[in-house]
C-alpha positions in Angstrom: 2.0 51.6 -6.6 -1.4 50.4 -7.3 -4.0 52.5 -7.5 -7.7 52.0 -8.3 -8.7 54.0 -11.2 -12.4 55.3 -11.4 -11.8 56.8 -15.2 -10.0 55.6 -18.0 -9.3 58.6 -19.8 -5.9 58.1 -19.0 -5.3 54.6 -19.9 -6.4 54.4 -23.1 -3.0 55.1 -25.3 -1.1 52.4 -22.5 -4.3 49.6 -23.1 -4.1 49.7 -26.6 -0.3 49.9 -27.3 0.2 46.6 -24.9 -2.8 44.9 -26.6 -1.4 45.6 -30.0 1.3 43.0 -28.5 1.0 39.1 -29.8 2.7 38.5 -27.2 1.0 40.9 -24.3 -2.5 41.3 -25.9 -5.7 40.2 -23.5 -7.7 37.6 -25.4 -11.3 39.5 -23.7 -10.0 42.6 -25.4 -9.5 42.0 -29.3 -12.9 43.6 -30.6 -14.5 46.8 -29.8 -17.8 45.4 -28.2 -15.5 43.4 -25.8 -13.5 46.2 -24.9 -16.3 48.6 -24.6 -18.0 45.7 -21.8 -15.0 44.6 -19.8 -12.8 47.8 -20.2 -14.7 50.8 -20.7 -18.1 49.2 -18.2 -16.4 48.1 -15.7 -15.7 51.8 -13.9 -19.3 51.8 -13.7 -19.7 48.6 -11.7 -19.5 48.3 -8.2 -18.4 45.0 -8.2 -16.0 45.3 -10.9 -12.4 46.3 -9.9 -10.2 48.6 -12.3 -6.4 48.4 -10.8 -3.4 50.7 -12.4 0.0 49.8 -11.8 2.0 52.5 -11.8 6.3 52.7 -11.1 7.8 56.4 -10.8 4.3 57.8 -12.1 4.4 55.8 -14.9 1.6 53.2 -16.0 3.3 49.3 -16.4 -0.1 47.6 -16.1 -4.0 47.6 -16.2 -6.5 45.5 -14.7 -9.4 44.6 -14.0 -11.2 42.0 -11.8 -15.0 40.9 -11.0 -14.9 40.5 -7.1 -17.8 38.8 -5.1 -17.1 39.3 -1.6 -20.1 37.3 -0.5 -18.8 34.0 -2.4 -15.2 34.6 -2.1 -14.4 34.4 -5.8 -11.8 36.6 -8.0 -12.0 36.6 -11.9 -9.6 38.4 -13.7 -11.7 39.9 -16.7 -8.7 41.3 -18.4 -5.0 42.4 -17.4 -2.6 44.0 -19.9 1.0 44.5 -19.3 4.8 43.4 -20.0 6.5 44.0 -16.8 6.7 41.0 -14.3 7.0 43.3 -11.7 3.5 44.6 -12.7 2.1 40.8 -12.3 4.1 40.2 -9.0 2.6 43.7 -7.7 -0.7 42.5 -8.5 -0.7 39.0 -6.9 0.6 40.5 -3.5 -2.4 43.3 -3.5 -4.7 40.4 -3.8 -2.9 38.2 -1.5 -3.2 40.9 0.8 -6.3 41.9 0.6 -8.7 38.6 -0.4 -7.0 35.7 1.4 -9.7 32.9 1.2 -10.5 33.5 -2.2 -10.8 32.0 -5.4 -9.3 33.9 -8.2 -9.7 32.8 -12.2 -7.4 34.0 -14.5 -8.1 33.7 -18.4 -5.1 35.1 -20.9 -3.2 34.8 -23.3 -1.2 31.7 -23.6 2.0 33.5 -24.9 2.0 35.6 -22.2 4.8 33.8 -20.2 5.0 36.8 -17.4 1.7 35.8 -16.6 2.1 31.9 -17.0 5.5 31.8 -15.0 3.9 33.8 -12.0 0.9 31.6 -11.5 3.1 28.0 -11.8 5.1 29.6 -9.1 2.9 30.7 -6.7 0.4 27.4 -7.5 -2.6 28.1 -9.7 -3.5 24.9 -11.2 -4.1 25.2 -15.0 -6.6 24.0 -17.7 -6.2 23.2 -21.0 -5.8 25.9 -23.4 -8.5 27.0 -25.5 -8.9 27.5 -29.5 -11.0 30.2 -30.5 -13.6 29.1 -33.2 -15.9 32.5 -35.4 -18.7 31.7 -37.0 -17.9 32.3 -40.9 -19.4 29.6 -42.8 -23.1 29.4 -43.1 -25.0 26.9 -40.9 -26.7 23.9 -41.6 -29.9 23.5 -42.2 -31.3 21.0 -39.0 -34.5 19.7 -37.6 -34.5 21.2 -34.4 -37.4 19.8 -32.6 -37.2 18.6 -29.4 -35.2 22.4 -28.7 -37.1 24.6 -26.5 -35.7 27.9 -24.8 -35.6 27.0 -20.4 -39.1 27.8 -19.0 -40.2 27.4 -15.0 -41.2 23.7 -16.6 -37.8 22.6 -17.0 -35.9 25.1 -14.7 -35.7 22.5 -11.9 -34.0 19.9 -14.0 -31.7 22.4 -15.5 -30.0 23.2 -12.7 -30.0 20.2 -11.5 -28.1 18.8 -14.9 -25.7 21.9 -14.9 -22.2 22.3 -14.2 -21.5 23.7 -10.9 -18.0 23.4 -10.8 -17.8 27.4 -12.4 -19.1 31.0 -11.6 -21.9 30.1 -13.8 -23.7 28.0 -12.2 -27.6 26.9 -13.3 -29.2 29.2 -10.9 -27.2 32.1 -11.9 -27.7 31.8 -15.7 -31.2 31.4 -15.0 -31.7 34.5 -13.4 -29.7 36.6 -15.5 -31.6 36.3 -18.9 -30.1 40.5 -19.8 -26.7 38.6 -20.3 -27.9 35.0 -21.4 -30.4 32.6 -23.7 -31.0 29.1 -22.0 -32.1 26.3 -25.3 -33.2 23.0 -23.7 -32.7 19.2 -25.1 -36.3 17.6 -24.4 -36.9 13.8 -24.7 -39.9 12.8 -23.6 -40.0 15.7 -20.7 -37.0 14.8 -20.0 -33.5 17.5 -20.2 -31.5 15.2 -21.5 -29.3 18.6 -22.4 -28.7 22.6 -22.3 -26.5 24.9 -23.7 -26.0 28.4 -22.1 -25.1 31.4 -24.7 -24.7 35.2 -24.2 -27.6 37.5 -25.8 -25.8 40.6 -24.9 -23.0 41.2 -27.6 -22.6 41.5 -31.0 -20.5 38.7 -30.8 -22.1 36.3 -28.4 -20.9 32.9 -27.7 -22.0 29.8 -26.9 -21.1 29.6 -23.2 -21.7 26.2 -21.4 -22.8 23.5 -23.6 -24.2 19.5 -22.7 -25.5 16.7 -23.3 -25.8 13.8 -21.0 -24.2 10.8 -21.8 -26.2 8.7 -22.7 -28.1 10.9 -25.0 -24.6 11.6 -26.9 -24.0 10.9 -30.8 -28.1 11.0 -31.5 -27.8 14.5 -32.9 -28.7 16.4 -29.6 -25.9 18.5 -29.3 -25.6 19.6 -32.9 -29.6 20.6 -33.0 -29.0 22.9 -29.6 -26.0 24.4 -31.5 -28.1 25.4 -34.4 -31.0 26.3 -32.9 -29.0 28.8 -30.7 -27.1 30.2 -34.1 -30.5 30.5 -35.3 -31.6 32.4 -32.5 -29.1 34.6 -32.6 -29.4 36.1 -35.9 -28.1 38.6 -37.3 -25.7 38.7 -34.6 -22.0 36.8 -35.0 -20.7 34.1 -32.9 -17.5 32.6 -31.4 -16.9 30.5 -29.0 -13.5 28.7 -27.4 -12.9 24.5 -27.1 -10.2 22.9 -25.4 -7.5 22.2 -28.2 -7.8 18.4 -27.6 -11.6 18.0 -27.8 -11.6 17.1 -31.3 -15.6 15.6 -31.2 -16.9 19.4 -30.4 -14.7 21.2 -32.9 -15.8 18.6 -35.3 -19.0 19.7 -34.2 -18.7 23.2 -33.9 -17.5 23.0 -37.6 -19.9 20.8 -39.1 -21.8 24.1 -38.0 -19.9 26.5 -39.4 -17.8 27.5 -37.3 -13.7 28.3 -38.1 -10.7 28.2 -36.5 -8.8 31.4 -35.7 -5.4 31.6 -35.0 -3.4 33.3 -32.4 -6.1 34.0 -30.4 -6.5 31.4 -28.2 -6.4 31.5 -24.2 -5.4 29.9 -21.2 -7.3 30.0 -18.0 -5.9 29.4 -14.2 -7.4 29.2 -10.8 -5.6 30.2 -7.9 -6.8 29.8 -4.2 -5.3 32.7 -2.6 -4.0 31.5 1.3 
């Protein structure tokens, strides 16, 4: 049975118990900061749905979904369970209530129960992502040409931004309380951008792009170093595709190191 929850007072022990299990922990609940934002504050937000799965009165699953009705979009902000039946019930709930929506799942690659379910219902998977944390000193780099997002460059930024994601350039530009945006500008032309969160104690480079003709000229490193400098004294962590060796080397050159056991996997399910 699935229940919508308005309080998490009775769920804390379950959450911590499952999250300590390396096979079923959730990559979005690994720090007190992310637990506060993704879990405890979720009950206060009208577009966040906190769902408990129960069997004979005992909790077997705890899930939070961001659901935007007008965009027909769902994102699992986190999901915790050790039971295949709990994941099955959540999938049936989404299919019954949100046909035609796209649902994105970010989860622990070791969670074979969720991976097998998503495979069976026809979800498509993205490449596994490596977690990296800023641990070493950031090098001194000339960041001339890197500017914050302003109205002057807003149209160019939105036009070049990745659109195959929920946080498009237009949405990011409208959320300064969540994101800072840095632009690489060459003689008035925006040739790259970096969106980085600004609302956490450990912030994340969220979307990062340099136009192909301007790559290998140092723009990516300039953007990254500028974001690190602006983020101080807060920490920084990121996710990068495990096969993207050039990006991993760039991050390592800026002071990031790989974290073992905290990778994530993303799957997209178009609910029929």
